[in-house]
PyMOL Python script that loads the backbone (N, CA, C, O; Angstrom):
from pymol import cmd

cmd.read_pdbstr("""\
ATOM      1  N   MET A   1      92.730  70.394 126.744  1.00  0.00           N
ATOM      2  CA  MET A   1      93.800  70.946 126.191  1.00  0.00           C
ATOM      3  C   MET A   1      94.323  71.994 127.113  1.00  0.00           C
ATOM      4  O   MET A   1      95.517  72.031 127.412  1.00  0.00           O
ATOM      5  N   ALA A   2      93.443  72.854 127.571  1.00  0.00           N
ATOM      6  CA  ALA A   2      93.979  74.011 128.584  1.00  0.00           C
ATOM      7  C   ALA A   2      94.699  73.343 129.850  1.00  0.00           C
ATOM      8  O   ALA A   2      95.744  73.833 130.279  1.00  0.00           O
ATOM      9  N   GLN A   3      94.116  72.209 130.438  1.00  0.00           N
ATOM     10  CA  GLN A   3      94.817  71.507 131.531  1.00  0.00           C
ATOM     11  C   GLN A   3      96.186  70.970 131.165  1.00  0.00           C
ATOM     12  O   GLN A   3      97.133  70.983 131.951  1.00  0.00           O
ATOM     13  N   ALA A   4      96.241  70.480 129.877  1.00  0.00           N
ATOM     14  CA  ALA A   4      97.620  69.929 129.472  1.00  0.00           C
ATOM     15  C   ALA A   4      98.572  71.022 129.411  1.00  0.00           C
ATOM     16  O   ALA A   4      99.707  70.936 129.880  1.00  0.00           O
ATOM     17  N   SER A   5      98.100  72.071 128.821  1.00  0.00           N
ATOM     18  CA  SER A   5      99.114  73.382 128.792  1.00  0.00           C
ATOM     19  C   SER A   5      99.525  73.871 130.137  1.00  0.00           C
ATOM     20  O   SER A   5     100.665  74.287 130.341  1.00  0.00           O
ATOM     21  N   ALA A   6      98.525  73.819 131.134  1.00  0.00           N
ATOM     22  CA  ALA A   6      98.798  74.371 132.409  1.00  0.00           C
ATOM     23  C   ALA A   6      99.866  73.429 132.958  1.00  0.00           C
ATOM     24  O   ALA A   6     100.823  73.896 133.575  1.00  0.00           O
ATOM     25  N   ILE A   7      99.724  72.039 132.744  1.00  0.00           N
ATOM     26  CA  ILE A   7     100.537  71.152 133.449  1.00  0.00           C
ATOM     27  C   ILE A   7     102.167  71.318 132.810  1.00  0.00           C
ATOM     28  O   ILE A   7     103.186  71.111 133.470  1.00  0.00           O
ATOM     29  N   GLN A   8     102.127  71.696 131.525  1.00  0.00           N
ATOM     30  CA  GLN A   8     103.376  71.976 130.861  1.00  0.00           C
ATOM     31  C   GLN A   8     104.103  73.113 131.306  1.00  0.00           C
ATOM     32  O   GLN A   8     105.325  73.105 131.457  1.00  0.00           O
ATOM     33  N   TYR A   9     103.215  74.296 131.563  1.00  0.00           N
ATOM     34  CA  TYR A   9     103.877  75.542 131.887  1.00  0.00           C
ATOM     35  C   TYR A   9     104.157  75.537 133.389  1.00  0.00           C
ATOM     36  O   TYR A   9     104.917  76.404 133.821  1.00  0.00           O
ATOM     37  N   GLU A  10     103.625  74.655 134.221  1.00  0.00           N
ATOM     38  CA  GLU A  10     103.773  74.923 135.655  1.00  0.00           C
ATOM     39  C   GLU A  10     105.406  74.681 135.938  1.00  0.00           C
ATOM     40  O   GLU A  10     106.010  75.521 136.606  1.00  0.00           O
ATOM     41  N   PRO A  11     106.026  73.634 135.465  1.00  0.00           N
ATOM     42  CA  PRO A  11     107.438  73.517 135.820  1.00  0.00           C
ATOM     43  C   PRO A  11     108.355  74.685 135.099  1.00  0.00           C
ATOM     44  O   PRO A  11     109.475  75.012 135.492  1.00  0.00           O
ATOM     45  N   LEU A  12     107.759  75.170 134.125  1.00  0.00           N
ATOM     46  CA  LEU A  12     108.436  76.310 133.420  1.00  0.00           C
ATOM     47  C   LEU A  12     108.460  77.625 134.436  1.00  0.00           C
ATOM     48  O   LEU A  12     109.504  78.252 134.619  1.00  0.00           O
ATOM     49  N   LYS A  13     107.256  77.965 135.052  1.00  0.00           N
ATOM     50  CA  LYS A  13     107.183  78.901 135.929  1.00  0.00           C
ATOM     51  C   LYS A  13     107.984  78.775 137.211  1.00  0.00           C
ATOM     52  O   LYS A  13     108.539  79.747 137.722  1.00  0.00           O
ATOM     53  N   VAL A  14     108.028  77.565 137.711  1.00  0.00           N
ATOM     54  CA  VAL A  14     108.854  77.225 138.754  1.00  0.00           C
ATOM     55  C   VAL A  14     110.212  77.419 138.574  1.00  0.00           C
ATOM     56  O   VAL A  14     110.970  77.856 139.439  1.00  0.00           O
ATOM     57  N   GLY A  15     110.548  77.062 137.344  1.00  0.00           N
ATOM     58  CA  GLY A  15     112.173  77.222 136.836  1.00  0.00           C
ATOM     59  C   GLY A  15     112.405  78.645 136.741  1.00  0.00           C
ATOM     60  O   GLY A  15     113.457  79.051 137.235  1.00  0.00           O
ATOM     61  N   ILE A  16     111.547  79.565 136.147  1.00  0.00           N
ATOM     62  CA  ILE A  16     111.907  80.829 135.993  1.00  0.00           C
ATOM     63  C   ILE A  16     111.871  81.558 137.403  1.00  0.00           C
ATOM     64  O   ILE A  16     112.679  82.458 137.630  1.00  0.00           O
ATOM     65  N   ASN A  17     110.893  81.152 138.394  1.00  0.00           N
ATOM     66  CA  ASN A  17     110.997  81.778 139.610  1.00  0.00           C
ATOM     67  C   ASN A  17     112.186  81.457 140.380  1.00  0.00           C
ATOM     68  O   ASN A  17     112.686  82.277 141.149  1.00  0.00           O
ATOM     69  N   THR A  18     112.734  80.093 140.170  1.00  0.00           N
ATOM     70  CA  THR A  18     113.938  79.880 140.814  1.00  0.00           C
ATOM     71  C   THR A  18     115.242  80.621 140.297  1.00  0.00           C
ATOM     72  O   THR A  18     116.183  80.869 141.051  1.00  0.00           O
ATOM     73  N   VAL A  19     115.225  80.941 139.004  1.00  0.00           N
ATOM     74  CA  VAL A  19     116.177  81.677 138.390  1.00  0.00           C
ATOM     75  C   VAL A  19     116.334  83.189 138.973  1.00  0.00           C
ATOM     76  O   VAL A  19     117.398  83.692 139.333  1.00  0.00           O
ATOM     77  N   ILE A  20     115.136  83.766 138.991  1.00  0.00           N
ATOM     78  CA  ILE A  20     114.771  85.138 139.523  1.00  0.00           C
ATOM     79  C   ILE A  20     115.351  85.152 140.979  1.00  0.00           C
ATOM     80  O   ILE A  20     116.162  86.004 141.343  1.00  0.00           O
ATOM     81  N   ARG A  21     114.892  84.179 141.766  1.00  0.00           N
ATOM     82  CA  ARG A  21     115.415  84.106 143.232  1.00  0.00           C
ATOM     83  C   ARG A  21     116.867  84.066 143.302  1.00  0.00           C
ATOM     84  O   ARG A  21     117.473  84.786 144.095  1.00  0.00           O
ATOM     85  N   THR A  22     117.465  83.250 142.503  1.00  0.00           N
ATOM     86  CA  THR A  22     118.964  82.989 142.463  1.00  0.00           C
ATOM     87  C   THR A  22     119.566  84.460 142.243  1.00  0.00           C
ATOM     88  O   THR A  22     120.425  84.944 142.980  1.00  0.00           O
ATOM     89  N   LEU A  23     119.019  85.091 141.161  1.00  0.00           N
ATOM     90  CA  LEU A  23     119.823  86.331 140.730  1.00  0.00           C
ATOM     91  C   LEU A  23     119.621  87.424 141.886  1.00  0.00           C
ATOM     92  O   LEU A  23     120.534  88.199 142.170  1.00  0.00           O
ATOM     93  N   LYS A  24     118.397  87.449 142.531  1.00  0.00           N
ATOM     94  CA  LYS A  24     118.241  88.452 143.607  1.00  0.00           C
ATOM     95  C   LYS A  24     119.043  88.104 144.758  1.00  0.00           C
ATOM     96  O   LYS A  24     119.477  89.021 145.455  1.00  0.00           O
ATOM     97  N   ASN A  25     119.299  86.893 145.053  1.00  0.00           N
ATOM     98  CA  ASN A  25     120.172  86.399 146.257  1.00  0.00           C
ATOM     99  C   ASN A  25     121.702  86.619 146.042  1.00  0.00           C
ATOM    100  O   ASN A  25     122.497  86.674 146.981  1.00  0.00           O
ATOM    101  N   SER A  26     122.026  86.732 144.814  1.00  0.00           N
ATOM    102  CA  SER A  26     123.431  86.878 144.436  1.00  0.00           C
ATOM    103  C   SER A  26     123.951  88.577 144.384  1.00  0.00           C
ATOM    104  O   SER A  26     125.111  88.859 144.081  1.00  0.00           O
TER     105      SER A  26
END
""", "prot")
cmd.dss("prot")
cmd.show_as("cartoon", "prot")
cmd.util.cbc("prot")
cmd.orient("prot")
């Protein structure tokens, strides 16, 4: 169950990091 949650949250973390980078660059 922990592994499934990690797999689900990984794309979420990547998406959040991408948004933060975009905000910092602008």
